Backbone and ligand atoms as CSV (ligand in chain L), in Angstrom:
chain,resi,resn,atom,element,x,y,z
A,1,MET,N,N,-71.918,44.227,-2.443
A,1,MET,CA,C,-71.396,42.982,-1.845
A,1,MET,C,C,-69.881,43.116,-1.628
A,2,PRO,N,N,-69.406,42.828,-0.440
A,2,PRO,CA,C,-67.972,43.013,-0.175
A,2,PRO,C,C,-67.132,42.002,-0.956
A,3,GLU,N,N,-65.965,42.436,-1.319
A,3,GLU,CA,C,-65.062,41.578,-2.084
A,3,GLU,C,C,-63.967,41.066,-1.171
A,4,ASP,N,N,-63.539,39.861,-1.395
A,4,ASP,CA,C,-62.410,39.333,-0.634
A,4,ASP,C,C,-61.110,39.807,-1.243
A,5,ASP,N,N,-60.130,39.984,-0.384
A,5,ASP,CA,C,-58.815,40.292,-0.953
A,5,ASP,C,C,-57.961,39.034,-1.009
A,6,ALA,N,N,-57.942,38.300,0.051
A,6,ALA,CA,C,-57.090,37.114,0.052
A,6,ALA,C,C,-57.881,35.912,0.552
A,7,ILE,N,N,-57.904,34.880,-0.253
A,7,ILE,CA,C,-58.580,33.657,0.154
A,7,ILE,C,C,-57.559,32.539,0.148
A,8,GLY,N,N,-57.232,32.038,1.299
A,8,GLY,CA,C,-56.282,30.933,1.359
A,8,GLY,C,C,-57.006,29.623,1.182
A,9,SER,N,N,-56.246,28.564,1.059
A,9,SER,CA,C,-56.882,27.278,0.858
A,9,SER,C,C,-57.412,26.738,2.181
A,10,ASN,N,N,-57.167,27.474,3.271
A,10,ASN,CA,C,-57.742,27.058,4.541
A,10,ASN,C,C,-59.223,27.412,4.618
A,11,THR,N,N,-59.663,28.216,3.659
A,11,THR,CA,C,-61.039,28.664,3.664
A,11,THR,C,C,-61.972,27.466,3.564
A,12,PRO,N,N,-62.894,27.331,4.506
A,12,PRO,CA,C,-63.809,26.187,4.428
A,12,PRO,C,C,-64.819,26.363,3.293
A,13,ILE,N,N,-65.420,25.266,2.915
A,13,ILE,CA,C,-66.476,25.340,1.923
A,13,ILE,C,C,-67.606,26.192,2.504
A,14,PRO,N,N,-68.188,27.100,1.717
A,14,PRO,CA,C,-69.248,27.962,2.244
A,14,PRO,C,C,-70.390,27.155,2.859
A,15,ALA,N,N,-71.103,27.804,3.802
A,15,ALA,CA,C,-72.113,27.098,4.579
A,15,ALA,C,C,-73.199,26.458,3.714
A,16,ASN,N,N,-73.647,27.187,2.715
A,16,ASN,CA,C,-74.674,26.631,1.839
A,16,ASN,C,C,-74.089,26.379,0.456
A,17,PRO,N,N,-73.297,25.335,0.384
A,17,PRO,CA,C,-72.608,25.161,-0.892
A,17,PRO,C,C,-73.586,24.755,-1.991
A,18,GLU,N,N,-73.621,25.565,-3.004
A,18,GLU,CA,C,-74.381,25.183,-4.184
A,18,GLU,C,C,-73.388,25.161,-5.324
A,19,PRO,N,N,-72.575,24.116,-5.369
A,19,PRO,CA,C,-71.501,24.132,-6.353
A,19,PRO,C,C,-72.035,24.109,-7.771
A,20,ASP,N,N,-71.321,24.806,-8.584
A,20,ASP,CA,C,-71.589,24.847,-10.006
A,20,ASP,C,C,-70.842,23.659,-10.595
A,21,ASP,N,N,-71.542,22.744,-11.199
A,21,ASP,CA,C,-70.899,21.529,-11.692
A,21,ASP,C,C,-70.252,21.785,-13.046
A,22,ARG,N,N,-68.928,21.923,-13.025
A,22,ARG,CA,C,-68.191,22.121,-14.266
A,22,ARG,C,C,-67.443,20.839,-14.577
A,23,SER,N,N,-68.187,19.795,-14.895
A,23,SER,CA,C,-67.515,18.531,-15.173
A,23,SER,C,C,-68.101,17.911,-16.421
A,24,THR,N,N,-67.416,16.905,-16.891
A,24,THR,CA,C,-67.895,16.152,-18.033
A,24,THR,C,C,-67.387,14.726,-17.855
A,25,SER,N,N,-67.792,13.810,-18.723
A,25,SER,CA,C,-67.308,12.448,-18.559
A,25,SER,C,C,-65.839,12.390,-18.951
A,26,MET,N,N,-65.146,11.372,-18.417
A,26,MET,CA,C,-63.718,11.231,-18.718
A,26,MET,C,C,-63.489,11.135,-20.230
A,27,GLY,N,N,-64.340,10.373,-20.897
A,27,GLY,CA,C,-64.170,10.197,-22.341
A,27,GLY,C,C,-64.347,11.506,-23.091
A,28,ALA,N,N,-65.387,12.251,-22.719
A,28,ALA,CA,C,-65.631,13.533,-23.378
A,28,ALA,C,C,-64.483,14.493,-23.106
A,29,ALA,N,N,-63.916,14.417,-21.888
A,29,ALA,CA,C,-62.800,15.306,-21.548
A,29,ALA,C,C,-61.585,15.007,-22.418
A,30,THR,N,N,-61.345,13.717,-22.647
A,30,THR,CA,C,-60.199,13.351,-23.490
A,30,THR,C,C,-60.403,13.881,-24.899
A,31,LEU,N,N,-61.608,13.690,-25.443
A,31,LEU,CA,C,-61.888,14.170,-26.803
A,31,LEU,C,C,-61.786,15.687,-26.872
A,32,LEU,N,N,-62.371,16.350,-25.871
A,32,LEU,CA,C,-62.324,17.814,-25.849
A,32,LEU,C,C,-60.886,18.305,-25.753
A,33,GLY,N,N,-60.117,17.677,-24.864
A,33,GLY,CA,C,-58.729,18.079,-24.679
A,33,GLY,C,C,-57.911,17.861,-25.942
A,34,LEU,N,N,-58.138,16.713,-26.597
A,34,LEU,CA,C,-57.397,16.457,-27.836
A,34,LEU,C,C,-57.781,17.479,-28.899
A,35,GLY,N,N,-59.075,17.852,-28.903
A,35,GLY,CA,C,-59.516,18.871,-29.847
A,35,GLY,C,C,-58.837,20.204,-29.582
A,36,LEU,N,N,-58.708,20.541,-28.290
A,36,LEU,CA,C,-58.064,21.802,-27.932
A,36,LEU,C,C,-56.567,21.756,-28.204
A,37,ALA,N,N,-55.966,20.552,-28.061
A,37,ALA,CA,C,-54.522,20.430,-28.272
A,37,ALA,C,C,-54.188,20.232,-29.751
A,38,ALA,N,N,-55.199,19.920,-30.552
A,38,ALA,CA,C,-54.949,19.566,-31.952
A,38,ALA,C,C,-54.140,20.609,-32.719
A,39,PRO,N,N,-54.456,21.896,-32.564
A,39,PRO,CA,C,-53.652,22.884,-33.309
A,39,PRO,C,C,-52.178,22.820,-32.938
A,40,LEU,N,N,-51.907,22.566,-31.649
A,40,LEU,CA,C,-50.514,22.477,-31.210
A,40,LEU,C,C,-49.855,21.229,-31.798
A,41,VAL,N,N,-50.605,20.127,-31.783
A,41,VAL,CA,C,-50.055,18.880,-32.309
A,41,VAL,C,C,-49.817,19.005,-33.812
A,42,ALA,N,N,-50.683,19.744,-34.481
A,42,ALA,CA,C,-50.519,19.928,-35.926
A,42,ALA,C,C,-49.203,20.639,-36.229
A,43,VAL,N,N,-48.824,21.579,-35.356
A,43,VAL,CA,C,-47.554,22.269,-35.560
A,43,VAL,C,C,-46.407,21.275,-35.455
A,44,ASN,N,N,-46.557,20.343,-34.537
A,44,ASN,CA,C,-45.508,19.337,-34.361
A,44,ASN,C,C,-45.296,18.530,-35.637
A,45,ALA,N,N,-46.408,18.242,-36.326
A,45,ALA,CA,C,-46.304,17.479,-37.569
A,45,ALA,C,C,-45.407,18.221,-38.558
A,46,LEU,N,N,-45.461,19.544,-38.500
A,46,LEU,CA,C,-44.603,20.341,-39.390
A,46,LEU,C,C,-43.154,20.296,-38.930
A,47,LEU,N,N,-42.967,20.129,-37.645
A,47,LEU,CA,C,-41.598,20.200,-37.115
A,47,LEU,C,C,-40.860,18.872,-37.227
A,48,GLY,N,N,-41.620,17.813,-37.478
A,48,GLY,CA,C,-40.916,16.576,-37.783
A,48,GLY,C,C,-40.958,15.465,-36.781
A,49,ARG,N,N,-39.853,14.859,-36.573
A,49,ARG,CA,C,-39.814,13.518,-36.037
A,49,ARG,C,C,-40.045,13.417,-34.525
A,50,LEU,N,N,-40.485,12.255,-34.149
A,50,LEU,CA,C,-40.621,11.936,-32.737
A,50,LEU,C,C,-39.475,11.008,-32.368
A,51,ALA,N,N,-38.632,11.445,-31.484
A,51,ALA,CA,C,-37.463,10.641,-31.138
A,51,ALA,C,C,-37.184,10.742,-29.656
A,52,VAL,N,N,-38.050,10.142,-28.861
A,52,VAL,CA,C,-37.843,10.229,-27.417
A,52,VAL,C,C,-38.200,8.889,-26.773
A,53,GLY,N,N,-37.399,8.496,-25.814
A,53,GLY,CA,C,-37.569,7.181,-25.211
A,53,GLY,C,C,-38.748,7.096,-24.271
A,54,LEU,N,N,-39.293,5.887,-24.166
A,54,LEU,CA,C,-40.444,5.660,-23.280
A,54,LEU,C,C,-40.127,5.930,-21.804
A,55,PRO,N,N,-38.949,5.503,-21.301
A,55,PRO,CA,C,-38.666,5.797,-19.885
A,55,PRO,C,C,-38.661,7.289,-19.602
A,56,LEU,N,N,-38.136,8.056,-20.538
A,56,LEU,CA,C,-38.103,9.504,-20.363
A,56,LEU,C,C,-39.529,10.067,-20.349
A,57,LEU,N,N,-40.376,9.502,-21.224
A,57,LEU,CA,C,-41.772,9.943,-21.263
A,57,LEU,C,C,-42.483,9.620,-19.947
A,58,ALA,N,N,-42.232,8.407,-19.439
A,58,ALA,CA,C,-42.862,7.997,-18.175
A,58,ALA,C,C,-42.434,8.933,-17.063
A,59,LEU,N,N,-41.145,9.267,-17.052
A,59,LEU,CA,C,-40.646,10.210,-16.051
A,59,LEU,C,C,-41.330,11.562,-16.216
A,60,GLY,N,N,-41.489,11.978,-17.469
A,60,GLY,CA,C,-42.150,13.254,-17.743
A,60,GLY,C,C,-43.565,13.279,-17.199
A,61,ILE,N,N,-44.264,12.143,-17.312
A,61,ILE,CA,C,-45.654,12.089,-16.834
A,61,ILE,C,C,-45.704,12.192,-15.313
A,62,VAL,N,N,-44.750,11.548,-14.642
A,62,VAL,CA,C,-44.696,11.633,-13.181
A,62,VAL,C,C,-44.379,13.066,-12.748
A,63,VAL,N,N,-43.391,13.669,-13.417
A,63,VAL,CA,C,-43.025,15.046,-13.068
A,63,VAL,C,C,-44.196,15.996,-13.343
A,64,HIS,N,N,-44.956,15.715,-14.407
A,64,HIS,CA,C,-46.154,16.494,-14.734
A,64,HIS,C,C,-47.077,16.579,-13.512
A,65,GLU,N,N,-47.318,15.435,-12.869
A,65,GLU,CA,C,-48.205,15.426,-11.698
A,65,GLU,C,C,-47.578,16.181,-10.527
A,66,LEU,N,N,-46.245,16.047,-10.372
A,66,LEU,CA,C,-45.559,16.758,-9.288
A,66,LEU,C,C,-45.654,18.271,-9.494
A,67,VAL,N,N,-45.571,18.708,-10.751
A,67,VAL,CA,C,-45.673,20.150,-11.034
A,67,VAL,C,C,-47.078,20.652,-10.677
A,68,HIS,N,N,-48.119,19.868,-11.048
A,68,HIS,CA,C,-49.486,20.234,-10.617
A,68,HIS,C,C,-49.500,20.499,-9.122
A,69,ALA,N,N,-49.020,19.498,-8.365
A,69,ALA,CA,C,-49.112,19.550,-6.908
A,69,ALA,C,C,-48.316,20.731,-6.355
A,70,ALA,N,N,-47.099,20.907,-6.858
A,70,ALA,CA,C,-46.233,21.968,-6.324
A,70,ALA,C,C,-46.870,23.335,-6.529
A,71,VAL,N,N,-47.464,23.554,-7.694
A,71,VAL,CA,C,-48.049,24.869,-7.971
A,71,VAL,C,C,-49.343,25.056,-7.180
A,72,TRP,N,N,-50.121,24.002,-7.024
A,72,TRP,CA,C,-51.337,24.134,-6.191
A,72,TRP,C,C,-50.968,24.499,-4.765
A,73,VAL,N,N,-49.937,23.815,-4.239
A,73,VAL,CA,C,-49.515,24.092,-2.860
A,73,VAL,C,C,-48.977,25.522,-2.756
A,74,ALA,N,N,-48.138,25.915,-3.714
A,74,ALA,CA,C,-47.512,27.240,-3.642
A,74,ALA,C,C,-48.531,28.349,-3.904
A,75,ALA,N,N,-49.272,28.237,-5.002
A,75,ALA,CA,C,-50.186,29.320,-5.385
A,75,ALA,C,C,-51.386,29.386,-4.446
A,76,GLY,N,N,-51.813,28.251,-3.912
A,76,GLY,CA,C,-52.967,28.237,-3.022
A,76,GLY,C,C,-52.569,28.391,-1.563
A,77,ARG,N,N,-51.262,28.604,-1.333
A,77,ARG,CA,C,-50.735,28.696,0.037
A,77,ARG,C,C,-51.251,27.510,0.855
A,78,GLY,N,N,-51.138,26.357,0.254
A,78,GLY,CA,C,-51.671,25.158,0.886
A,78,GLY,C,C,-50.584,24.279,1.465
A,79,SER,N,N,-50.882,23.007,1.553
A,79,SER,CA,C,-49.968,22.079,2.210
A,79,SER,C,C,-49.880,20.788,1.393
A,80,TRP,N,N,-48.682,20.185,1.429
A,80,TRP,CA,C,-48.502,18.903,0.726
A,80,TRP,C,C,-49.364,17.815,1.344
A,81,ASP,N,N,-49.767,17.988,2.615
A,81,ASP,CA,C,-50.628,16.983,3.251
A,81,ASP,C,C,-51.953,16.840,2.510
A,82,ARG,N,N,-52.325,17.895,1.792
A,82,ARG,CA,C,-53.629,17.884,1.124
A,82,ARG,C,C,-53.540,17.368,-0.301
A,83,VAL,N,N,-52.330,16.989,-0.705
A,83,VAL,CA,C,-52.173,16.451,-2.051
A,83,VAL,C,C,-52.336,14.939,-2.001
A,84,HIS,N,N,-53.160,14.436,-2.884
A,84,HIS,CA,C,-53.361,12.997,-2.962
A,84,HIS,C,C,-52.840,12.505,-4.307
A,85,PHE,N,N,-51.846,11.633,-4.247
A,85,PHE,CA,C,-51.325,11.029,-5.475
A,85,PHE,C,C,-51.934,9.646,-5.643
A,86,GLY,N,N,-52.197,9.278,-6.877
A,86,GLY,CA,C,-52.761,7.956,-7.114
A,86,GLY,C,C,-52.476,7.490,-8.523
A,87,TRP,N,N,-53.031,6.358,-8.825
A,87,TRP,CA,C,-52.850,5.752,-10.134
A,87,TRP,C,C,-54.228,5.492,-10.733
A,88,GLN,N,N,-54.454,6.001,-11.912
A,88,GLN,CA,C,-55.756,5.809,-12.549
A,88,GLN,C,C,-55.625,4.755,-13.643
A,89,TRP,N,N,-56.247,3.603,-13.394
A,89,TRP,CA,C,-56.099,2.497,-14.339
A,89,TRP,C,C,-56.723,2.810,-15.682
A,90,ARG,N,N,-57.847,3.545,-15.679
A,90,ARG,CA,C,-58.544,3.809,-16.932
A,90,ARG,C,C,-57.667,4.610,-17.894
A,91,ALA,N,N,-56.850,5.483,-17.305
A,91,ALA,CA,C,-55.988,6.319,-18.142
A,91,ALA,C,C,-54.561,5.775,-18.180
A,92,LEU,N,N,-54.313,4.691,-17.413
A,92,LEU,CA,C,-52.957,4.143,-17.290
A,92,LEU,C,C,-51.963,5.250,-16.958
A,93,ALA,N,N,-52.326,6.063,-16.003
A,93,ALA,CA,C,-51.477,7.206,-15.687
A,93,ALA,C,C,-51.626,7.579,-14.218
A,94,PRO,N,N,-50.581,8.175,-13.656
A,94,PRO,CA,C,-50.704,8.669,-12.292
A,94,PRO,C,C,-51.509,9.961,-12.273
A,95,PHE,N,N,-51.982,10.308,-11.087
A,95,PHE,CA,C,-52.693,11.587,-10.988
A,95,PHE,C,C,-52.367,12.246,-9.656
A,96,ALA,N,N,-52.530,13.548,-9.607
A,96,ALA,CA,C,-52.415,14.306,-8.365
A,96,ALA,C,C,-53.712,15.087,-8.189
A,97,HIS,N,N,-54.287,14.970,-6.989
A,97,HIS,CA,C,-55.484,15.746,-6.665
A,97,HIS,C,C,-55.188,16.612,-5.457
A,98,TYR,N,N,-55.718,17.816,-5.460
A,98,TYR,CA,C,-55.673,18.627,-4.257
A,98,TYR,C,C,-57.012,18.404,-3.568
A,99,THR,N,N,-56.969,17.999,-2.312
A,99,THR,CA,C,-58.181,17.478,-1.670
A,99,THR,C,C,-59.071,18.553,-1.063
A,100,GLN,N,N,-58.685,19.823,-1.182
A,100,GLN,CA,C,-59.511,20.923,-0.678
A,100,GLN,C,C,-59.816,21.856,-1.845
A,101,PRO,N,N,-60.914,22.611,-1.738
A,101,PRO,CA,C,-61.153,23.614,-2.784
A,101,PRO,C,C,-60.048,24.663,-2.771
A,102,LEU,N,N,-59.662,25.093,-3.946
A,102,LEU,CA,C,-58.623,26.113,-4.099
A,102,LEU,C,C,-59.232,27.342,-4.765
A,103,PRO,N,N,-58.695,28.537,-4.456
A,103,PRO,CA,C,-59.129,29.713,-5.215
A,103,PRO,C,C,-58.902,29.449,-6.705
A,104,ALA,N,N,-59.836,29.920,-7.531
A,104,ALA,CA,C,-59.811,29.555,-8.952
A,104,ALA,C,C,-58.489,29.902,-9.624
A,105,THR,N,N,-57.898,31.032,-9.244
A,105,THR,CA,C,-56.634,31.413,-9.876
A,105,THR,C,C,-55.536,30.415,-9.554
A,106,ALA,N,N,-55.437,30.011,-8.298
A,106,ALA,CA,C,-54.429,29.030,-7.900
A,106,ALA,C,C,-54.689,27.702,-8.604
A,107,TYR,N,N,-55.964,27.324,-8.687
A,107,TYR,CA,C,-56.304,26.063,-9.352
A,107,TYR,C,C,-55.888,26.102,-10.819
A,108,ARG,N,N,-56.209,27.222,-11.471
A,108,ARG,CA,C,-55.872,27.345,-12.896
A,108,ARG,C,C,-54.365,27.320,-13.105
A,109,LEU,N,N,-53.623,28.020,-12.247
A,109,LEU,CA,C,-52.164,28.033,-12.371
A,109,LEU,C,C,-51.603,26.618,-12.259
A,110,GLY,N,N,-52.102,25.881,-11.265
A,110,GLY,CA,C,-51.631,24.507,-11.084
A,110,GLY,C,C,-52.032,23.608,-12.236
A,111,ALA,N,N,-53.194,23.879,-12.815
A,111,ALA,CA,C,-53.665,23.046,-13.928
A,111,ALA,C,C,-52.845,23.289,-15.190
A,112,VAL,N,N,-52.432,24.533,-15.419
A,112,VAL,CA,C,-51.766,24.865,-16.684
A,112,VAL,C,C,-50.243,24.704,-16.599
A,113,ALA,N,N,-49.691,24.695,-15.373
A,113,ALA,CA,C,-48.225,24.720,-15.221
A,113,ALA,C,C,-47.496,23.575,-15.938
A,114,PRO,N,N,-47.944,22.303,-15.785
A,114,PRO,CA,C,-47.203,21.232,-16.471
A,114,PRO,C,C,-47.247,21.387,-17.996
A,115,LEU,N,N,-48.362,21.860,-18.522
A,115,LEU,CA,C,-48.468,22.080,-19.973
A,115,LEU,C,C,-47.391,23.072,-20.424
A,116,LEU,N,N,-47.231,24.151,-19.680
A,116,LEU,CA,C,-46.259,25.175,-20.067
A,116,LEU,C,C,-44.831,24.716,-19.817
A,117,VAL,N,N,-44.579,24.185,-18.604
A,117,VAL,CA,C,-43.203,23.882,-18.196
A,117,VAL,C,C,-42.660,22.654,-18.924
A,118,LEU,N,N,-43.482,21.599,-19.025
A,118,LEU,CA,C,-42.989,20.340,-19.591
A,118,LEU,C,C,-43.424,20.137,-21.039
A,119,GLY,N,N,-44.392,20.929,-21.504
A,119,GLY,CA,C,-44.884,20.768,-22.869
A,119,GLY,C,C,-44.432,21.881,-23.786
A,120,VAL,N,N,-45.002,23.045,-23.590
A,120,VAL,CA,C,-44.753,24.166,-24.509
A,120,VAL,C,C,-43.285,24.607,-24.472
A,121,LEU,N,N,-42.723,24.738,-23.274
A,121,LEU,CA,C,-41.343,25.229,-23.152
A,121,LEU,C,C,-40.337,24.321,-23.862
A,122,PRO,N,N,-40.283,23.003,-23.538
A,122,PRO,CA,C,-39.307,22.168,-24.252
A,122,PRO,C,C,-39.593,22.036,-25.747
A,123,SER,N,N,-40.872,22.078,-26.137
A,123,SER,CA,C,-41.151,21.945,-27.567
A,123,SER,C,C,-40.635,23.164,-28.329
A,124,LEU,N,N,-40.805,24.345,-27.760
A,124,LEU,CA,C,-40.290,25.552,-28.414
A,124,LEU,C,C,-38.764,25.582,-28.364
A,125,LEU,N,N,-38.228,25.287,-27.182
A,125,LEU,CA,C,-36.777,25.296,-27.003
A,125,LEU,C,C,-36.121,24.293,-27.952
A,126,GLY,N,N,-36.675,23.064,-27.981
A,126,GLY,CA,C,-36.107,22.021,-28.834
A,126,GLY,C,C,-36.195,22.377,-30.302
A,127,SER,N,N,-37.311,22.998,-30.692
A,127,SER,CA,C,-37.480,23.374,-32.098
A,127,SER,C,C,-36.509,24.486,-32.472
A,128,LEU,N,N,-36.404,25.481,-31.600
A,128,LEU,CA,C,-35.549,26.633,-31.915
A,128,LEU,C,C,-34.077,26.264,-31.882
A,129,ALA,N,N,-33.713,25.384,-30.937
A,129,ALA,CA,C,-32.298,25.045,-30.787
A,129,ALA,C,C,-31.889,23.882,-31.693
A,130,GLY,N,N,-32.867,23.250,-32.347
A,130,GLY,CA,C,-32.531,22.121,-33.202
A,130,GLY,C,C,-32.250,20.850,-32.430
A,131,TRP,N,N,-32.991,20.623,-31.341
A,131,TRP,CA,C,-32.873,19.393,-30.550
A,131,TRP,C,C,-34.172,18.606,-30.723
A,132,PRO,N,N,-34.219,17.695,-31.703
A,132,PRO,CA,C,-35.487,17.001,-31.992
A,132,PRO,C,C,-36.026,16.189,-30.819
A,133,ALA,N,N,-35.130,15.593,-30.031
A,133,ALA,CA,C,-35.634,14.774,-28.919
A,133,ALA,C,C,-36.310,15.652,-27.863
A,134,VAL,N,N,-35.737,16.810,-27.608
A,134,VAL,CA,C,-36.338,17.726,-26.630
A,134,VAL,C,C,-37.687,18.222,-27.156
A,135,ALA,N,N,-37.722,18.548,-28.450
A,135,ALA,CA,C,-38.970,19.017,-29.060
A,135,ALA,C,C,-40.034,17.926,-28.999
A,136,ALA,N,N,-39.628,16.694,-29.307
A,136,ALA,CA,C,-40.581,15.581,-29.300
A,136,ALA,C,C,-41.125,15.336,-27.896
A,137,PHE,N,N,-40.230,15.377,-26.918
A,137,PHE,CA,C,-40.654,15.234,-25.517
A,137,PHE,C,C,-41.715,16.286,-25.194
A,138,GLY,N,N,-41.421,17.527,-25.584
A,138,GLY,CA,C,-42.354,18.608,-25.294
A,138,GLY,C,C,-43.706,18.409,-25.951
A,139,TRP,N,N,-43.692,18.031,-27.208
A,139,TRP,CA,C,-44.971,17.866,-27.905
A,139,TRP,C,C,-45.784,16.714,-27.330
A,140,LEU,N,N,-45.093,15.625,-26.957
A,140,LEU,CA,C,-45.828,14.508,-26.356
A,140,LEU,C,C,-46.406,14.908,-24.999
A,141,LEU,N,N,-45.680,15.752,-24.279
A,141,LEU,CA,C,-46.207,16.221,-22.983
A,141,LEU,C,C,-47.323,17.257,-23.177
A,142,VAL,N,N,-47.348,17.912,-24.339
A,142,VAL,CA,C,-48.498,18.764,-24.675
A,142,VAL,C,C,-49.727,17.872,-24.842
A,143,ILE,N,N,-49.558,16.773,-25.573
A,143,ILE,CA,C,-50.678,15.839,-25.748
A,143,ILE,C,C,-51.102,15.281,-24.391
A,144,GLY,N,N,-50.094,15.013,-23.523
A,144,GLY,CA,C,-50.385,14.481,-22.191
A,144,GLY,C,C,-51.165,15.457,-21.327
A,145,ALA,N,N,-51.145,16.730,-21.697
A,145,ALA,CA,C,-51.868,17.741,-20.926
A,145,ALA,C,C,-53.251,18.015,-21.514
A,146,ALA,N,N,-53.701,17.155,-22.432
A,146,ALA,CA,C,-55.004,17.377,-23.075
A,146,ALA,C,C,-56.128,17.462,-22.044
A,147,GLY,N,N,-56.076,16.570,-21.050
A,147,GLY,CA,C,-57.118,16.592,-20.024
A,147,GLY,C,C,-57.119,17.899,-19.230
A,148,ASP,N,N,-55.915,18.411,-18.963
A,148,ASP,CA,C,-55.824,19.673,-18.225
A,148,ASP,C,C,-56.395,20.821,-19.051
A,149,LEU,N,N,-56.143,20.777,-20.356
A,149,LEU,CA,C,-56.706,21.813,-21.232
A,149,LEU,C,C,-58.221,21.778,-21.194
A,150,SER,N,N,-58.786,20.567,-21.182
A,150,SER,CA,C,-60.249,20.493,-21.179
A,150,SER,C,C,-60.807,20.999,-19.854
A,151,VAL,N,N,-60.092,20.775,-18.745
A,151,VAL,CA,C,-60.557,21.299,-17.456
A,151,VAL,C,C,-60.525,22.827,-17.480
A,152,LEU,N,N,-59.440,23.403,-18.018
A,152,LEU,CA,C,-59.367,24.870,-18.115
A,152,LEU,C,C,-60.506,25.405,-18.968
A,153,TRP,N,N,-60.832,24.679,-20.015
A,153,TRP,CA,C,-61.936,25.090,-20.890
A,153,TRP,C,C,-63.261,25.051,-20.135
A,154,LEU,N,N,-63.456,23.979,-19.342
A,154,LEU,CA,C,-64.699,23.865,-18.568
A,154,LEU,C,C,-64.806,24.986,-17.533
A,155,LEU,N,N,-63.669,25.530,-17.109
A,155,LEU,CA,C,-63.665,26.582,-16.076
A,155,LEU,C,C,-63.706,27.984,-16.669
A,156,ARG,N,N,-63.851,28.100,-17.976
A,156,ARG,CA,C,-63.822,29.437,-18.568
A,156,ARG,C,C,-64.968,30.274,-17.988
A,157,GLY,N,N,-64.661,31.514,-17.700
A,157,GLY,CA,C,-65.682,32.413,-17.171
A,157,GLY,C,C,-65.900,32.318,-15.678
A,158,VAL,N,N,-65.260,31.332,-15.023
A,158,VAL,CA,C,-65.418,31.223,-13.564
A,158,VAL,C,C,-64.640,32.350,-12.893
A,159,SER,N,N,-65.255,32.993,-11.916
A,159,SER,CA,C,-64.631,34.114,-11.208
A,159,SER,C,C,-63.325,33.681,-10.548
A,160,SER,N,N,-62.331,34.584,-10.552
A,160,SER,CA,C,-61.015,34.232,-10.016
A,160,SER,C,C,-61.049,33.986,-8.519
A,161,CYS,N,N,-62.083,34.490,-7.819
A,161,CYS,CA,C,-62.118,34.268,-6.370
A,161,CYS,C,C,-63.099,33.155,-5.975
A,162,ALA,N,N,-63.687,32.492,-6.956
A,162,ALA,CA,C,-64.497,31.318,-6.641
A,162,ALA,C,C,-63.576,30.210,-6.127
A,163,LEU,N,N,-64.157,29.243,-5.438
A,163,LEU,CA,C,-63.361,28.116,-4.944
A,163,LEU,C,C,-63.620,26.911,-5.845
A,164,VAL,N,N,-62.532,26.272,-6.232
A,164,VAL,CA,C,-62.625,25.193,-7.210
A,164,VAL,C,C,-62.074,23.910,-6.608
A,165,ALA,N,N,-62.823,22.844,-6.744
A,165,ALA,CA,C,-62.370,21.537,-6.260
A,165,ALA,C,C,-62.463,20.526,-7.396
A,166,ASP,N,N,-61.553,19.558,-7.390
A,166,ASP,CA,C,-61.657,18.488,-8.367
A,166,ASP,C,C,-62.993,17.779,-8.195
A,167,HIS,N,N,-63.641,17.447,-9.295
A,167,HIS,CA,C,-64.881,16.683,-9.204
A,167,HIS,C,C,-64.552,15.293,-8.660
A,168,PRO,N,N,-65.363,14.798,-7.718
A,168,PRO,CA,C,-65.009,13.515,-7.089
A,168,PRO,C,C,-64.988,12.328,-8.056
A,169,SER,N,N,-65.784,12.361,-9.103
A,169,SER,CA,C,-65.820,11.173,-9.945
A,169,SER,C,C,-65.675,11.462,-11.430
A,170,ARG,N,N,-65.904,12.705,-11.833
A,170,ARG,CA,C,-65.857,12.993,-13.254
A,170,ARG,C,C,-64.665,13.879,-13.591
A,171,ALA,N,N,-64.459,14.100,-14.893
A,171,ALA,CA,C,-63.406,15.010,-15.316
A,171,ALA,C,C,-63.926,16.421,-15.158
A,172,GLY,N,N,-63.192,17.253,-14.451
A,172,GLY,CA,C,-63.623,18.626,-14.263
A,172,GLY,C,C,-63.735,18.973,-12.796
A,173,CYS,N,N,-64.567,19.945,-12.507
A,173,CYS,CA,C,-64.537,20.538,-11.173
A,173,CYS,C,C,-65.935,20.840,-10.651
A,174,LEU,N,N,-65.971,21.058,-9.343
A,174,LEU,CA,C,-67.119,21.687,-8.705
A,174,LEU,C,C,-66.673,23.090,-8.308
A,175,VAL,N,N,-67.487,24.077,-8.624
A,175,VAL,CA,C,-67.119,25.467,-8.360
A,175,VAL,C,C,-68.055,26.039,-7.309
A,176,TYR,N,N,-67.445,26.489,-6.199
A,176,TYR,CA,C,-68.217,27.074,-5.104
A,176,TYR,C,C,-68.104,28.593,-5.166
A,177,PRO,N,N,-69.184,29.293,-4.830
A,177,PRO,CA,C,-69.107,30.763,-4.828
A,177,PRO,C,C,-68.076,31.226,-3.794
A,178,PRO,N,N,-67.503,32.427,-3.998
A,178,PRO,CA,C,-66.518,32.921,-3.045
A,178,PRO,C,C,-67.123,33.053,-1.668
A,179,PRO,N,N,-66.373,32.666,-0.605
A,179,PRO,CA,C,-66.903,32.792,0.740
A,179,PRO,C,C,-67.007,34.245,1.139
A,180,ARG,N,N,-67.979,34.535,2.034
A,180,ARG,CA,C,-68.091,35.896,2.556
A,180,ARG,C,C,-66.959,36.130,3.543
A,181,PRO,N,N,-66.441,37.337,3.626
A,181,PRO,CA,C,-65.356,37.623,4.575
A,181,PRO,C,C,-65.881,37.781,5.998
A,182,ALA,N,N,-66.665,36.835,6.461
A,182,ALA,CA,C,-67.209,36.897,7.811
A,182,ALA,C,C,-66.112,36.620,8.829
A,183,GLY,N,N,-66.289,37.132,10.046
A,183,GLY,CA,C,-65.234,37.045,11.038
A,183,GLY,C,C,-65.277,35.758,11.867
A,184,GLU,N,N,-65.760,34.670,11.302
A,184,GLU,CA,C,-65.770,33.441,12.073
A,184,GLU,C,C,-64.550,32.602,11.713
A,185,ASP,N,N,-63.968,32.006,12.723
A,185,ASP,CA,C,-62.751,31.239,12.477
A,185,ASP,C,C,-62.714,29.992,13.344
L,1,ZN,ZN,ZN,-52.263,17.127,-15.692
């Protein structure tokens, strides 16, 4: 079977899509994500105090969604036109969705980027440099990425060239097999 070398986000959904449903309920995703983040949060308990303002946290959550979108657009060679921003009342939080299937690697990069950039990085930096507010911001943003961790967990084992789309109603994704490199355009 021929292998693709480059799959852009312009790639249409395959003709006979039989998506692999990698989703779970929103509630289960939150529990799963918190379970996956728990070891990280436990480290925070050792590091001490939480001292960060709510406005800063709110800003962090908004930037978190922007980082998702920016990395999906960049890594998937996509377009900002395909990013849908919204507000999810159930989670009392904003969200960013990429409205087309993305190659799994690009999807994973976009999913993990806010956790690393806004969570892990400031928490380590703040802890090492002795800046408790920066560390606290980072750890809270690690907790804020619990849902993203659960999505990455649901995608474990998915081929890097599969196409991944946000599930329309549940937490997680629909995974489409890689398209054939046919010469139709
Ligand atoms: Zn996220």
